[in-house]
ZADO-927113 format. One record per residue (C-alpha): residue number from 1; residue in one letter; chain; x, y, z. Coordinates in steps of 0.5 Angstrom, whole numbers, plus 500, padded with zeros to 3 digits. Layout:
REM residues N
   n res chain   X   Y   Z
 NUM   A     A   X   Y   Z
...
This chain:
REM residues 422
   n res chain   X   Y   Z
   1   M     A 559 524 529
   2   T     A 554 523 535
   3   S     A 547 525 536
   4   T     A 545 532 539
   5   E     A 540 532 545
   6   E     A 534 534 540
   7   E     A 536 528 535
   8   K     A 536 523 541
   9   S     A 529 525 543
  10   N     A 527 524 536
  11   I     A 530 517 536
  12   K     A 527 515 542
  13   L     A 520 518 540
  14   Y     A 520 515 533
  15   P     A 518 508 535
  16   I     A 512 510 539
  17   Y     A 510 515 533
  18   K     A 510 509 528
  19   M     A 507 504 532
  20   L     A 501 509 533
  21   S     A 501 513 526
  22   W     A 504 509 520
  23   D     A 497 507 518
  24   L     A 490 508 520
  25   L     A 488 503 526
  26   F     A 481 501 527
  27   Y     A 479 502 520
  28   Y     A 481 498 514
  29   S     A 477 492 516
  30   I     A 470 496 517
  31   I     A 470 502 513
  32   F     A 467 499 507
  33   I     A 461 496 511
  34   F     A 461 503 515
  35   L     A 460 507 508
  36   V     A 455 502 505
  37   Q     A 451 500 511
  38   I     A 451 506 515
  39   K     A 452 512 511
  40   H     A 448 508 505
  41   I     A 453 510 500
  42   S     A 453 504 494
  43   P     A 459 499 494
  44   A     A 460 502 487
  45   D     A 461 509 489
  46   V     A 466 507 495
  47   L     A 470 504 490
  48   L     A 470 510 485
  49   G     A 472 514 492
  50   E     A 478 509 492
  51   A     A 480 511 485
  52   F     A 480 518 486
  53   Y     A 485 517 492
  54   P     A 491 515 488
  55   F     A 489 520 483
  56   F     A 490 525 488
  57   K     A 496 523 491
  58   F     A 499 523 484
  59   I     A 497 531 483
  60   L     A 499 532 490
  61   L     A 506 529 489
  62   V     A 510 535 486
  63   P     A 507 541 490
  64   F     A 508 537 497
  65   T     A 515 535 495
  66   A     A 516 542 495
  67   I     A 512 544 501
  68   I     A 516 539 505
  69   E     A 523 542 503
  70   R     A 520 549 505
  71   I     A 517 548 512
  72   G     A 521 541 514
  73   K     A 519 534 516
  74   R     A 517 536 523
  75   K     A 511 541 521
  76   S     A 510 537 515
  77   L     A 508 531 519
  78   I     A 504 535 523
  79   I     A 500 537 517
  80   A     A 499 530 515
  81   N     A 497 527 521
  82   S     A 492 533 522
  83   A     A 489 531 514
  84   N     A 488 524 517
  85   V     A 484 527 522
  86   I     A 480 531 517
  87   S     A 479 525 513
  88   I     A 476 521 518
  89   L     A 471 526 520
  90   C     A 469 527 513
  91   Y     A 467 519 514
  92   I     A 464 520 520
  93   I     A 459 526 518
  94   A     A 458 523 511
  95   Q     A 452 525 508
  96   N     A 453 523 501
  97   F     A 459 521 496
  98   T     A 462 528 496
  99   Y     A 464 527 503
 100   V     A 467 521 501
 101   L     A 471 524 496
 102   I     A 473 530 501
 103   G     A 476 524 505
 104   Q     A 480 521 500
 105   F     A 483 528 498
 106   F     A 485 529 505
 107   A     A 488 522 506
 108   A     A 492 523 500
 109   V     A 495 529 503
 110   A     A 496 525 509
 111   F     A 500 519 506
 112   V     A 503 523 500
 113   I     A 507 527 506
 114   K     A 508 521 511
 115   G     A 511 517 505
 116   M     A 516 522 504
 117   A     A 518 525 511
 118   E     A 517 519 516
 119   T     A 522 514 515
 120   N     A 527 520 513
 121   L     A 526 524 519
 122   L     A 529 518 523
 123   Y     A 534 517 518
 124   D     A 536 524 519
 125   N     A 537 524 526
 126   L     A 541 518 526
 127   P     A 549 519 527
 128   R     A 553 518 521
 129   G     A 557 513 520
 130   E     A 558 506 518
 131   G     A 553 503 522
 132   R     A 547 508 520
 133   G     A 544 504 515
 134   A     A 544 498 520
 135   Q     A 541 502 526
 136   F     A 536 505 522
 137   S     A 533 498 519
 138   E     A 533 496 527
 139   I     A 529 501 529
 140   D     A 524 502 523
 141   G     A 524 494 523
 142   K     A 522 494 530
 143   S     A 517 500 530
 144   T     A 514 497 524
 145   A     A 513 490 528
 146   W     A 510 494 533
 147   Y     A 505 497 529
 148   Y     A 503 490 526
 149   Y     A 501 488 533
 150   I     A 497 494 535
 151   D     A 494 493 528
 152   A     A 492 486 529
 153   I     A 489 487 536
 154   T     A 485 493 533
 155   S     A 482 490 527
 156   V     A 479 484 532
 157   A     A 476 490 536
 158   S     A 473 494 531
 159   G     A 469 488 528
 160   F     A 466 487 535
 161   L     A 465 494 536
 162   Y     A 462 495 530
 163   I     A 456 491 532
 164   I     A 455 495 539
 165   N     A 455 501 535
 166   G     A 458 502 528
 167   Y     A 461 509 529
 168   L     A 465 506 535
 169   P     A 471 504 530
 170   L     A 471 510 527
 171   V     A 471 514 533
 172   L     A 477 510 536
 173   C     A 481 511 529
 174   L     A 480 519 530
 175   V     A 482 519 537
 176   C     A 489 515 534
 177   C     A 490 520 529
 178   I     A 489 526 534
 179   I     A 494 522 538
 180   S     A 499 522 532
 181   V     A 498 530 531
 182   I     A 500 530 538
 183   L     A 506 526 538
 184   S     A 508 529 531
 185   V     A 508 536 535
 186   K     A 513 533 540
 187   F     A 518 532 535
 188   K     A 524 537 535
 189   E     A 527 541 530
 190   T     A 534 539 528
 191   E     A 539 542 523
 192   R     A 540 535 519
 193   M     A 532 534 519
 194   N     A 531 539 513
 195   T     A 537 538 509
 196   S     A 536 532 505
 197   A     A 529 534 501
 198   I     A 529 534 494
 199   S     A 525 540 490
 200   G     A 519 540 486
 201   K     A 523 542 480
 202   D     A 528 537 481
 203   Y     A 523 531 482
 204   I     A 520 533 475
 205   K     A 527 533 472
 206   N     A 528 526 475
 207   L     A 521 524 473
 208   R     A 523 526 466
 209   H     A 530 523 466
 210   S     A 527 517 469
 211   F     A 522 515 463
 212   K     A 528 516 458
 213   Y     A 532 511 462
 214   I     A 527 506 462
 215   L     A 525 506 455
 216   Q     A 532 504 454
 217   S     A 531 497 458
 218   K     A 526 492 456
 219   R     A 527 489 463
 220   L     A 525 495 467
 221   R     A 519 496 462
 222   Y     A 516 490 464
 223   L     A 518 490 471
 224   I     A 515 496 472
 225   I     A 508 495 468
 226   F     A 507 488 472
 227   G     A 509 491 479
 228   A     A 504 497 478
 229   I     A 498 492 475
 230   F     A 499 487 480
 231   S     A 500 492 486
 232   G     A 494 496 483
 233   F     A 490 490 483
 234   L     A 492 488 491
 235   S     A 490 495 493
 236   V     A 483 494 490
 237   L     A 482 487 493
 238   I     A 482 491 500
 239   S     A 475 493 499
 240   L     A 472 488 494
 241   R     A 474 482 500
 242   S     A 469 486 505
 243   G     A 464 486 499
 244   V     A 464 479 498
 245   L     A 464 477 506
 246   E     A 458 482 506
 247   E     A 455 479 500
 248   I     A 455 472 503
 249   A     A 452 475 510
 250   M     A 458 474 514
 251   P     A 457 477 521
 252   E     A 460 484 521
 253   Q     A 464 482 528
 254   Y     A 468 477 524
 255   F     A 471 481 519
 256   G     A 476 484 524
 257   V     A 478 477 526
 258   I     A 479 475 519
 259   F     A 483 480 517
 260   A     A 487 481 523
 261   V     A 489 473 522
 262   L     A 490 474 515
 263   G     A 495 481 516
 264   I     A 499 476 521
 265   V     A 500 471 515
 266   S     A 502 477 511
 267   G     A 507 479 516
 268   I     A 510 472 516
 269   S     A 511 471 509
 270   A     A 514 478 508
 271   K     A 519 477 513
 272   N     A 521 471 509
 273   E     A 521 474 503
 274   S     A 528 472 502
 275   K     A 526 465 502
 276   F     A 521 466 497
 277   H     A 526 469 492
 278   N     A 532 463 494
 279   R     A 527 458 492
 280   L     A 523 460 486
 281   R     A 528 465 483
 282   N     A 526 467 476
 283   K     A 519 464 477
 284   T     A 518 468 484
 285   L     A 513 473 481
 286   T     A 509 468 477
 287   V     A 508 464 483
 288   L     A 506 470 487
 289   A     A 501 473 482
 290   V     A 498 468 478
 291   P     A 495 464 484
 292   V     A 492 471 487
 293   A     A 489 473 480
 294   I     A 486 466 479
 295   S     A 483 465 486
 296   N     A 479 471 485
 297   I     A 476 467 479
 298   L     A 475 461 483
 299   I     A 471 466 489
 300   G     A 467 469 484
 301   F     A 464 462 481
 302   A     A 464 459 488
 303   V     A 459 465 490
 304   L     A 455 463 484
 305   A     A 455 456 485
 306   K     A 452 457 492
 307   P     A 455 451 496
 308   P     A 453 450 503
 309   Y     A 454 456 507
 310   E     A 460 453 511
 311   L     A 463 450 505
 312   L     A 463 457 502
 313   V     A 466 460 507
 314   A     A 472 455 508
 315   F     A 473 456 501
 316   I     A 473 463 501
 317   L     A 478 464 507
 318   V     A 483 459 503
 319   M     A 483 463 497
 320   Y     A 484 470 502
 321   F     A 490 466 505
 322   I     A 493 465 498
 323   Q     A 492 472 497
 324   F     A 495 475 503
 325   V     A 501 470 503
 326   A     A 503 473 496
 327   R     A 502 480 498
 328   G     A 507 480 504
 329   P     A 513 479 500
 330   F     A 511 482 493
 331   Y     A 512 489 495
 332   T     A 519 488 498
 333   L     A 521 483 492
 334   I     A 518 488 486
 335   K     A 523 493 489
 336   R     A 529 489 490
 337   Y     A 528 486 483
 338   L     A 527 494 480
 339   N     A 533 496 484
 340   N     A 538 490 481
 341   F     A 544 492 477
 342   T     A 543 500 478
 343   T     A 546 505 481
 344   H     A 544 510 487
 345   T     A 542 515 482
 346   I     A 538 511 477
 347   R     A 534 508 483
 348   N     A 531 514 484
 349   K     A 529 515 477
 350   I     A 526 508 477
 351   S     A 522 509 484
 352   A     A 519 516 481
 353   S     A 517 512 475
 354   Y     A 514 506 479
 355   N     A 510 510 483
 356   L     A 507 514 478
 357   I     A 505 508 474
 358   E     A 503 504 480
 359   S     A 498 510 481
 360   I     A 495 510 474
 361   A     A 494 503 474
 362   R     A 491 503 481
 363   T     A 486 509 479
 364   L     A 484 505 472
 365   I     A 483 498 476
 366   A     A 479 502 481
 367   L     A 475 505 476
 368   L     A 473 499 472
 369   S     A 471 496 479
 370   S     A 467 501 480
 371   I     A 463 501 474
 372   L     A 462 493 474
 373   L     A 459 494 481
 374   R     A 454 498 478
 375   F     A 451 492 474
 376   T     A 453 486 479
 377   T     A 455 484 486
 378   S     A 462 484 489
 379   S     A 463 477 487
 380   G     A 461 478 480
 381   T     A 466 484 480
 382   I     A 472 480 483
 383   L     A 470 474 478
 384   V     A 471 479 472
 385   I     A 477 483 474
 386   G     A 480 477 476
 387   C     A 479 474 469
 388   I     A 482 481 466
 389   V     A 488 481 471
 390   T     A 490 474 470
 391   I     A 490 474 462
 392   V     A 494 481 462
 393   L     A 499 478 467
 394   V     A 500 471 464
 395   I     A 501 475 457
 396   L     A 506 480 461
 397   L     A 510 474 464
 398   D     A 510 470 457
 399   K     A 514 477 455
 400   M     A 518 477 461
 401   K     A 521 470 460
 402   T     A 527 472 456
 403   R     A 528 479 459
 404   V     A 527 479 467
 405   G     A 530 474 472
 406   L     A 536 472 468
 407   K     A 543 472 470
 408   P     A 548 478 469
 409   E     A 552 475 463
 410   E     A 545 473 460
 411   Y     A 543 480 459
 412   S     A 545 484 453
 413   K     A 550 489 453
 414   A     A 545 495 451
 415   E     A 541 493 457
 416   I     A 546 494 463
 417   E     A 551 498 460
 418   F     A 548 504 463
 419   T     A 548 501 470
 420   E     A 553 498 475
 421   L     A 552 491 478
 422   K     A 549 492 485
């Protein structure tokens, strides 16, 4: 089946759209210090705001699933990118924590919609046939790569712009969000774009069935819990890393450079996720997760020990390097392991359950971090959280030895009788 002119136009526009709109630009490397230094919001409240973000996403998921089905993906993306504009405006004009909370709410609106509509919009516009999946991977992969290149450049720029004027990176982020709104308006409505959404009622039904299914599988229970905790931990570390750099008086102009380089490291490791799996096999999750957790304990002790400044900075950067190497392949590999031995229908149920539990884990870890930051520093918080997560992950990994990472014939009949070998 060939594409219509409207579909061809959407396919051509998509890489440009994703390059500028997949995630926020000029944002992540400076938002923590912007809120703390310029808006005088406490680090604990910044983390508290981040704890509300996954909570908001959770409560918005079902209603916006229904909304996307009703109004279509194009209009939904216009709403999503407009919500990002409002979110960034809230941070720019923020006078207290309430503004941050409102900003997190609109960010949740934006990324709930974007997560369900963006890649599906591209897939819906591609001509149906055997090569559809390969064409989707090629276009989406290229678009994602372009985003990472732009993100690296803007991360470097944001640190130096922050020194000139702390508002400049956020203003440029706002400009990018406005451009995203304009680009989303330029997508054209097509018949196939709006026929594949799942209703809110069906989503709830799938979620209920998914938990019933997962309770039958010890392998999936442990994988989902492990993945949710580690993913939530990685998310909270985004702000805590900036907090540690601020604590040791790292000049703000270097924040962007550091996180841009580390982002490239994550990109390279993500690209080589198959090599991690092929070499490490059933030890992959252990090798990725445990060093990350322990590295935070070491960072906490290193800051407490107060070695020479140059040595401390070098040590922290090495620990961050370890964390970003692990972060890259983790998100792809955990989805790969969750989807093993499953049918298409079951994969949807697993995905729904994982998203829910990951949101809960991220909320709880962020709340705990926020509480700790009211009594100690960023390095102290990283130390305590690192100890707790290390203990939890080691216990989970010990339980997973005989339940995860086995060959198909090593699983019990009850474990795989309701699935199909992929």
